[in-house]
DRENTORMAR-896375 format. One line per 3 residues: number of its first residue (from 1); for each residue x, y, z of N, C-alpha, C, O, CB. Coordinates in Angstrom, 2 decimals. Glycine has a CB too. Layout:
NUM> X,Y,Z,X,Y,Z,X,Y,Z,X,Y,Z,X,Y,Z | ...
//
This chain:
1> 2.67,54.68,38.04,3.91,54.09,38.48,5.26,54.18,37.61,6.35,54.25,38.17,3.60,52.73,38.68 | 5.15,54.17,36.41,6.55,54.24,35.72,6.89,55.41,35.75,8.06,55.63,36.06,6.68,53.79,34.38 | 5.85,56.73,35.38,6.42,57.91,35.82,7.61,57.66,37.50,8.80,57.95,37.40,4.90,58.95,36.07
4> 7.11,57.20,38.68,7.60,57.02,39.68,8.60,56.39,39.54,9.40,56.55,40.46,6.95,56.63,40.39 | 8.98,55.51,38.49,10.10,54.94,38.95,11.18,55.87,38.21,12.37,55.91,38.54,10.14,53.34,38.65 | 10.57,56.65,37.11,11.72,56.97,36.03,12.20,58.53,37.34,13.04,59.41,37.18,10.89,57.50,33.75
7> 11.30,58.31,38.46,11.92,59.97,38.94,12.50,59.27,39.91,13.43,59.99,40.28,10.83,61.47,39.51 | 12.50,58.35,40.49,13.45,57.34,40.98,14.95,57.12,40.14,15.99,57.50,40.67,12.62,56.01,40.95 | 14.95,56.76,39.41,16.07,56.56,38.51,16.87,57.79,38.33,18.10,57.74,38.31,15.61,56.08,37.20
10> 16.06,59.19,38.17,16.78,60.20,37.60,17.32,60.84,39.23,18.52,61.11,39.39,15.73,61.29,36.44 | 16.66,60.97,39.96,17.03,61.30,41.50,18.52,60.22,41.64,19.71,60.52,41.72,15.44,60.77,42.80 | 18.02,59.25,41.63,18.95,58.13,41.78,20.66,58.34,41.16,21.70,57.74,41.42,18.16,56.89,40.97
13> 20.37,59.35,40.36,21.76,59.66,39.56,21.79,60.93,39.83,22.57,61.56,39.11,21.90,59.38,37.94 | 21.06,61.71,40.83,21.65,62.82,40.99,21.64,63.33,42.20,21.08,62.66,43.07,21.25,63.60,40.25 | 22.14,64.37,42.50,22.30,64.74,44.22,21.47,66.07,44.24,21.15,66.46,45.36,24.17,65.06,44.88
16> 21.02,66.94,42.98,20.52,68.11,43.00,19.50,68.06,41.91,19.86,67.86,40.75,21.54,69.12,42.88 | 17.93,68.27,42.31,17.03,68.15,41.33,16.50,69.65,41.47,16.55,70.47,42.40,15.96,66.90,41.53 | 15.92,69.69,40.04,14.63,71.24,40.35,13.61,71.33,39.67,13.43,71.09,38.48,15.08,72.77,40.05
19> 12.65,71.84,40.75,11.31,71.81,39.97,10.40,73.19,40.30,10.85,74.19,40.86,10.43,70.38,40.45 | 9.38,73.08,39.94,8.47,74.62,39.65,7.08,73.95,40.26,6.47,72.89,40.16,8.27,75.29,37.55 | 6.97,75.13,40.90,5.13,74.69,41.23,4.36,76.19,41.63,4.98,77.20,41.97,4.89,73.36,43.01
22> 3.07,76.09,41.51,2.20,77.22,41.41,1.61,77.41,42.22,1.12,76.40,42.73,1.48,77.30,40.63 | 1.30,78.61,42.80,0.43,79.22,43.62,-0.74,79.86,43.27,-0.88,81.07,43.09,1.00,79.95,44.19 | -1.76,78.81,43.17,-2.85,79.32,42.07,-4.21,80.40,43.40,-3.95,79.94,44.51,-3.82,77.30,41.02
25> -5.04,81.20,43.51,-6.12,81.80,43.97,-7.01,81.53,43.07,-6.73,81.16,41.93,-6.02,83.09,44.23 | -8.46,81.73,43.64,-9.51,82.08,43.61,-9.93,83.57,44.01,-9.38,84.48,44.63,-9.99,81.23,44.20 | -11.30,83.39,43.27,-11.38,84.84,43.43,-11.79,85.61,45.11,-12.05,86.79,45.33,-12.55,85.22,42.30
28> -11.71,84.13,46.35,-11.84,84.18,47.18,-10.66,84.31,47.82,-10.61,84.47,49.04,-12.51,83.53,47.35 | -9.94,84.28,47.30,-8.29,84.07,48.37,-8.08,82.82,48.23,-6.90,82.65,48.52,-8.26,84.37,50.23 | -8.64,81.65,47.89,-8.05,80.81,48.61,-7.63,79.95,47.80,-8.25,79.99,46.73,-8.70,80.34,49.54
31> -6.57,78.93,47.86,-5.02,78.55,47.49,-5.71,76.98,47.03,-6.64,76.37,47.55,-3.52,78.62,49.10 | -4.77,76.59,45.76,-5.50,75.57,45.21,-4.45,74.27,45.56,-3.28,74.30,45.15,-5.85,75.88,43.54 | -4.92,73.22,46.27,-3.91,72.42,46.80,-3.91,70.95,46.65,-4.77,70.50,47.42,-3.85,72.68,48.05
34> -3.43,70.18,46.12,-3.93,68.70,45.88,-3.20,68.17,46.77,-2.19,68.64,47.31,-3.76,67.98,44.46 | -3.95,66.72,47.01,-3.55,65.99,47.78,-2.74,64.67,46.95,-3.21,64.10,45.97,-4.70,65.72,48.63 | -1.57,64.39,47.52,-0.91,63.24,46.63,-1.26,61.93,47.46,-1.36,61.73,48.67,0.88,63.42,46.42
37> -1.42,61.10,46.33,-1.77,59.49,46.44,-1.48,58.93,47.08,-0.27,58.69,47.03,-1.57,58.73,45.76 | -2.33,58.23,48.24,-1.25,57.54,49.17,-0.72,56.44,49.01,-0.57,55.79,50.05,-1.59,57.36,50.26 | -0.26,55.81,47.71,1.05,54.95,47.42,2.20,55.80,46.66,2.93,55.28,45.82,0.66,53.61,46.46
40> 2.27,57.24,47.05,3.40,58.01,46.46,4.60,57.77,47.03,4.53,57.43,48.21,3.22,59.36,46.51 | 6.08,57.89,46.37,6.88,57.58,46.68,7.38,58.59,48.02,7.86,58.12,49.05,7.51,57.39,45.57 | 7.18,59.92,47.81,7.42,61.45,48.81,6.17,61.37,48.79,5.35,60.98,47.96,8.19,63.07,48.28
43> 6.09,62.06,50.49,5.13,62.50,50.97,3.51,61.76,50.90,2.51,62.47,51.01,5.28,63.64,50.45 | 3.41,60.53,50.73,2.04,59.78,50.27,1.10,60.52,51.39,1.27,60.78,52.58,2.06,57.80,50.40 | -0.17,60.79,50.33,-1.54,61.01,51.43,-1.47,62.50,52.36,-2.21,62.70,53.32,-1.51,59.55,52.75
46> -0.22,63.70,51.76,0.01,64.84,52.02,-0.37,66.06,51.29,-0.10,66.03,50.09,1.00,64.79,52.14 | -0.82,66.93,51.65,-1.55,68.21,50.49,-0.29,68.84,50.20,0.68,68.74,50.94,-2.85,69.56,51.19 | -0.31,69.60,48.96,0.58,70.25,48.38,0.23,71.39,47.49,-0.88,71.36,46.95,1.24,69.43,47.81
49> 1.01,72.35,47.28,0.54,72.98,46.05,1.00,72.22,44.65,1.72,71.22,44.59,1.09,74.46,46.06 | 0.23,73.11,43.21,1.20,71.59,42.31,2.39,71.98,41.74,2.69,73.17,41.68,0.40,70.80,40.83 | 3.12,71.08,41.30,4.32,71.33,40.33,4.88,69.74,40.92,4.42,68.72,41.44,5.52,73.06,40.67
52> 6.36,70.39,40.37,6.91,68.81,40.02,8.22,69.42,39.63,8.55,70.59,39.81,6.04,67.73,38.65 | 9.05,68.30,38.97,10.33,68.38,38.63,10.55,68.98,36.94,9.94,68.62,35.93,10.90,66.87,38.90 | 11.32,69.70,37.03,11.47,70.26,35.45,12.56,69.30,34.84,13.61,68.94,35.36,12.05,72.04,35.31
55> 11.92,68.90,33.27,12.68,67.86,32.29,13.37,68.69,31.55,13.32,69.87,31.21,11.81,66.88,31.36 | 14.20,67.54,31.35,15.49,68.44,30.35,15.12,69.02,29.18,14.28,68.53,28.42,16.70,67.55,29.77 | 15.63,69.90,29.03,15.17,71.15,28.03,14.03,71.54,27.95,13.47,71.57,26.85,15.36,71.01,26.77
58> 13.43,71.90,29.01,12.48,72.68,29.49,12.63,73.73,30.32,13.41,73.54,31.25,11.77,72.05,29.97 | 12.07,74.88,30.24,12.26,76.17,31.28,11.00,75.65,32.47,9.98,74.96,32.50,11.84,78.08,30.33 | 11.68,76.35,33.22,10.73,76.33,34.47,9.18,76.71,34.48,8.36,76.18,35.23,11.30,77.25,35.41
61> 8.86,77.78,33.45,8.11,78.10,33.28,6.37,77.25,32.68,5.16,77.28,32.91,8.83,78.83,32.80 | 7.64,76.39,31.61,6.96,75.12,30.99,6.84,74.19,31.69,5.86,73.52,31.34,7.49,74.58,29.98 | 7.31,73.84,32.45,7.53,72.63,33.61,6.00,73.02,34.70,5.21,72.20,35.16,9.51,72.90,34.70
64> 5.96,74.65,34.88,5.01,74.49,36.30,3.85,74.30,35.16,2.90,73.66,35.62,4.83,76.10,37.71 | 3.68,74.65,33.92,2.52,74.52,33.54,2.11,73.83,32.75,1.13,74.15,32.07,2.17,75.27,33.30 | 2.96,72.27,32.55,2.85,70.90,32.30,2.31,70.54,33.87,1.14,70.37,34.19,4.39,70.15,31.71
67> 3.31,70.49,34.64,2.82,69.99,35.79,1.43,70.01,36.68,0.78,69.18,37.31,3.56,70.38,36.38 | 1.32,71.46,36.37,-0.50,71.64,36.90,-1.16,71.10,36.29,-2.06,70.43,36.79,-1.28,72.89,36.89 | -0.97,71.19,34.82,-2.23,70.02,34.05,-2.31,68.76,34.19,-3.21,67.95,33.93,-2.24,69.90,32.67
70> -0.55,68.61,34.92,-0.85,66.65,34.99,-1.50,66.64,36.08,-2.52,65.95,36.00,0.57,65.38,35.18 | -1.33,67.15,37.11,-1.66,66.81,38.44,-3.01,67.37,39.03,-3.66,66.66,39.81,-0.55,67.25,39.25 | -3.46,68.68,38.67,-4.77,69.06,38.99,-5.55,69.75,37.91,-6.27,70.71,38.17,-4.72,69.88,40.10
73> -5.41,69.19,36.52,-5.94,69.31,35.26,-6.48,70.41,34.52,-7.27,70.25,33.59,-6.71,68.61,35.25 | -5.92,71.92,35.04,-5.97,72.67,34.48,-5.24,73.87,33.66,-4.07,73.72,34.03,-6.41,72.72,34.96 | -5.25,74.67,33.01,-4.09,75.55,32.36,-4.16,76.81,33.38,-5.03,77.44,33.98,-4.40,76.03,30.56
76> -2.94,76.82,33.26,-2.86,78.72,33.82,-1.63,79.56,33.30,-0.46,79.23,33.12,-2.64,78.93,35.75 | -2.19,80.59,33.13,-1.56,81.62,32.69,-0.30,81.99,34.02,-0.48,81.95,35.24,-2.79,82.83,32.34 | 0.52,82.23,33.52,1.70,82.88,34.68,1.29,84.06,34.86,1.16,84.78,33.88,3.33,83.01,34.27
79> 0.94,84.60,36.35,0.95,86.11,36.36,1.94,86.99,37.10,1.97,88.22,37.05,-0.22,86.49,36.85 | 2.74,86.19,37.78,4.10,86.77,38.35,5.34,85.29,38.87,5.04,84.10,38.77,3.54,87.91,39.98 | 6.32,85.67,39.26,7.34,85.09,39.51,7.49,85.14,40.99,7.45,86.27,41.48,8.34,85.59,38.77
82> 7.66,84.12,41.79,7.78,84.35,43.12,9.45,83.67,43.71,10.12,83.06,42.88,6.34,83.58,43.82 | 9.86,83.81,44.79,11.04,83.48,44.72,11.44,81.92,44.15,10.69,81.25,43.44,11.44,83.76,45.99 | 12.58,81.55,44.56,13.26,80.77,44.36,13.84,79.87,45.77,14.36,80.60,46.61,14.07,81.45,43.58
85> 13.81,78.50,46.10,13.89,78.29,46.94,14.28,76.77,47.01,13.81,75.87,46.30,12.99,78.81,47.40 | 15.46,76.64,48.24,16.38,75.62,48.13,16.12,74.81,49.60,16.22,75.31,50.72,17.96,76.24,47.86 | 15.79,73.49,49.28,15.75,72.43,50.10,17.05,71.48,50.05,17.52,70.86,49.09,14.54,71.73,49.76
88> 17.48,71.55,51.33,18.89,70.41,51.90,18.42,69.32,51.82,17.22,69.07,51.87,19.53,70.45,53.48 | 19.56,68.29,51.64,18.96,66.79,51.68,18.46,66.62,53.40,18.97,67.34,54.26,20.38,65.44,51.14 | 17.40,65.55,53.73,17.36,65.30,54.84,17.01,64.06,54.76,16.73,63.46,53.73,16.71,66.07,55.54
91> 17.01,63.41,56.40,16.53,61.74,56.35,15.50,61.52,55.48,15.62,60.46,54.87,15.96,61.13,57.73 | 14.52,62.16,55.21,13.21,61.91,54.47,13.83,61.77,53.15,13.77,60.68,52.58,12.00,63.12,54.57 | 14.51,62.92,52.55,15.05,63.22,50.98,16.21,63.11,50.86,16.69,64.23,51.07,14.85,64.48,50.38
94> 17.06,62.33,50.62,18.33,61.94,50.09,18.64,62.91,48.98,19.43,62.38,48.19,18.34,60.47,49.61 | 18.27,64.24,48.60,18.42,65.03,47.61,18.68,66.48,47.75,18.41,66.87,48.89,17.47,64.84,46.98 | 19.08,67.37,47.01,18.98,68.42,46.98,17.84,69.16,46.04,17.91,69.00,44.82,20.09,68.66,46.81
97> 16.70,70.02,46.66,15.97,70.75,45.83,16.08,72.21,45.56,16.24,73.03,46.46,14.91,70.55,46.18 | 15.97,72.60,44.04,16.19,74.05,44.29,14.34,74.21,43.45,14.03,73.53,42.47,18.06,74.95,43.30 | 13.46,75.14,44.04,12.36,74.94,43.37,11.96,76.65,42.89,12.26,77.58,43.65,11.23,74.05,44.40
100> 11.38,76.85,41.79,10.88,78.11,40.95,9.75,78.41,41.79,9.20,77.33,41.96,10.45,77.87,39.28 | 9.12,79.28,42.39,7.89,79.56,42.30,7.08,80.32,41.52,7.66,81.39,41.32,7.72,79.83,43.09 | 5.86,80.29,40.90,5.26,80.93,40.32,3.27,81.38,40.61,2.33,80.65,40.96,5.74,80.29,39.25
103> 3.30,82.09,40.45,1.60,82.42,40.94,0.70,82.59,39.73,0.92,83.56,39.01,1.41,83.99,41.86 | -0.38,81.69,39.37,-1.04,81.06,38.21,-2.37,81.53,38.57,-2.84,81.62,39.71,-0.87,79.42,38.01 | -2.99,81.85,37.30,-4.31,82.18,37.16,-4.97,80.97,36.34,-4.32,80.54,35.39,-4.45,83.61,36.46
106> -6.09,80.46,36.63,-6.58,79.66,35.90,-7.41,80.32,34.90,-8.29,81.17,35.06,-7.16,78.80,36.61 | -6.87,79.65,33.63,-7.50,80.43,31.81,-8.24,79.28,31.36,-9.18,79.57,30.62,-6.05,80.88,30.26 | -8.00,77.53,31.71,-9.22,76.70,30.98,-9.16,75.27,32.10,-8.18,74.79,32.67,-8.78,76.23,28.90
109> -10.58,74.84,32.15,-10.20,73.87,32.91,-11.00,74.00,34.05,-11.21,75.18,34.33,-8.87,73.86,33.16 | -11.91,72.57,35.38,-11.82,72.74,36.60,-11.11,71.82,37.40,-11.10,70.63,37.09,-12.89,72.87,36.98 | -10.34,72.39,38.69,-9.63,71.48,39.19,-10.30,69.89,39.33,-11.46,69.49,39.37,-9.25,72.07,40.41
112> -8.92,69.16,39.38,-9.79,67.75,39.80,-8.28,66.90,39.87,-7.20,67.27,39.41,-11.25,67.02,38.33 | -8.47,66.11,40.31,-7.29,64.78,40.20,-7.04,64.40,39.22,-7.78,64.34,38.23,-7.50,63.57,40.73 | -6.05,64.12,39.31,-5.21,63.57,38.08,-4.27,63.14,38.66,-4.23,62.98,39.88,-4.74,64.46,36.98
115> -2.96,62.78,37.52,-1.33,62.06,37.93,-0.95,62.53,39.36,-0.78,63.65,39.85,0.10,62.66,36.78 | -0.88,61.47,39.77,-0.35,61.42,41.58,-1.21,61.74,42.20,-1.16,61.11,43.25,0.79,62.31,42.21 | -2.36,62.65,42.18,-3.20,63.20,42.80,-4.52,62.52,43.37,-5.46,62.01,42.76,-3.40,64.07,42.08
118> -4.30,62.67,44.64,-6.32,62.03,44.77,-7.22,62.56,45.34,-8.31,62.04,45.59,-6.73,60.78,45.48 | -6.78,63.90,45.69,-7.97,65.00,45.60,-7.10,66.45,45.46,-5.89,66.67,45.46,-9.10,64.97,47.19 | -8.26,67.31,45.35,-7.92,68.82,45.22,-9.15,69.62,45.61,-10.31,69.38,45.28,-7.48,69.22,43.70
121> -8.60,70.84,46.55,-9.19,71.08,47.11,-9.05,73.42,47.31,-8.04,74.06,47.00,-8.88,69.83,48.15 | -9.76,73.75,47.61,-9.54,75.17,47.74,-9.24,75.44,49.36,-9.88,74.69,50.10,-10.90,76.00,47.15 | -8.48,76.26,49.94,-8.42,76.52,51.26,-8.09,77.63,51.47,-7.49,78.28,50.61,-7.74,75.83,51.90
124> -8.41,78.15,52.74,-8.14,79.25,53.52,-6.70,79.59,53.84,-6.15,78.68,54.47,-8.82,79.10,54.64 | -5.84,80.77,53.57,-4.85,80.64,54.39,-4.98,80.03,55.90,-4.13,79.18,56.17,-4.39,81.82,54.41 | -5.58,80.22,56.53,-6.21,80.18,58.08,-5.99,78.57,58.14,-5.36,77.93,58.99,-8.14,80.80,58.32
127> -6.78,78.01,56.82,-6.88,76.67,57.05,-5.01,75.48,56.74,-4.55,74.45,57.23,-8.34,76.31,55.82 | -4.62,76.43,55.74,-3.29,75.94,55.20,-2.35,75.88,56.56,-1.55,75.02,56.94,-2.63,77.03,53.93 | -2.79,77.16,57.18,-1.63,77.46,58.29,-1.58,75.62,59.19,-0.52,75.02,59.36,-2.34,79.21,59.68
130> -2.52,75.24,59.49,-2.72,74.26,59.95,-2.56,72.68,59.84,-2.72,71.71,60.59,-3.40,74.53,60.00 | -2.06,72.98,58.23,-1.85,71.06,57.38,-0.87,71.06,57.38,-0.23,72.07,57.65,-2.25,70.44,55.80 | -0.35,69.94,57.07,1.19,69.20,57.20,1.14,69.46,55.35,0.17,69.04,54.72,1.32,66.99,58.07
133> 1.80,69.88,54.94,2.01,70.02,53.87,3.46,69.58,53.12,4.50,69.78,53.75,1.69,71.15,53.84 | 3.53,68.91,51.61,4.47,68.00,51.57,5.69,69.11,50.83,5.51,70.06,50.08,3.92,66.50,50.68 | 7.00,68.53,51.41,8.25,69.40,50.72,8.42,70.18,51.71,8.28,69.63,52.80,8.06,70.25,49.31
136> 8.72,71.44,51.72,9.32,72.39,52.17,8.27,73.96,52.31,8.48,75.07,52.79,10.56,72.40,51.22 | 6.84,73.14,51.44,5.84,73.82,51.10,5.80,75.19,52.24,6.13,76.38,52.20,4.56,72.79,51.07 | 5.24,74.35,53.19,4.54,75.61,54.43,5.84,76.67,54.35,5.65,77.88,54.45,4.25,74.84,56.56
139> 6.91,76.21,54.21,7.98,77.53,54.40,7.65,78.45,53.42,7.34,79.58,53.79,9.62,77.19,54.21 | 7.67,78.23,52.38,7.46,78.82,50.67,6.03,79.66,51.02,5.84,80.80,50.61,7.15,77.22,49.11 | 5.29,79.09,51.64,4.07,79.70,51.38,4.28,81.00,52.28,4.23,82.18,51.91,2.73,78.73,51.75
142> 4.55,80.49,53.58,4.74,81.98,54.57,5.68,82.74,53.72,5.08,83.72,53.28,5.51,81.79,56.32 | 7.23,82.67,53.20,7.62,83.55,53.21,7.17,84.36,52.00,7.52,85.53,51.90,8.71,83.34,53.46 | 6.55,83.88,51.25,5.35,84.39,49.92,4.59,85.17,50.48,3.97,85.91,49.72,4.31,83.28,49.19
145> 4.35,85.31,51.84,3.28,85.99,52.37,1.58,85.59,52.09,0.61,86.35,52.02,3.58,87.30,51.91 | 1.68,83.94,51.94,0.10,83.67,51.43,-0.52,82.77,52.50,-1.71,82.46,52.61,-0.02,82.83,49.84 | 0.55,82.41,53.29,-0.46,81.82,54.49,0.44,82.45,55.57,0.15,82.33,56.76,-0.70,79.88,54.65
//
């Protein structure tokens, strides 16, 4: 909860935030998703790719590695960069986000629910197409050609 308050204070003082997220596939072509805790401030109880806000004095690559570790408990190697996406303010989120997408490969650890995540799972692209995802992640995964 302390981290969520920090995020609220940070966002409240800014109108634009930047984040980084990882698309992680297994050898079956399934994609790793984490389900946000039911009491999470934004998109509670909704699935999404692991990622989060970039801290001050942190690169987007450092942020995505840190966020993946914090949310799903694994260390990743970045294998390539995806695109950069922008989400304009909505009724749900009164701030603009810029998100850097990376493709990652697990180098250590086994995915498990961690900070702000209640479940983790591997999903086929066809399954993900039918799911509601956090933020603009459905659009991201479509534009990346993943689903």
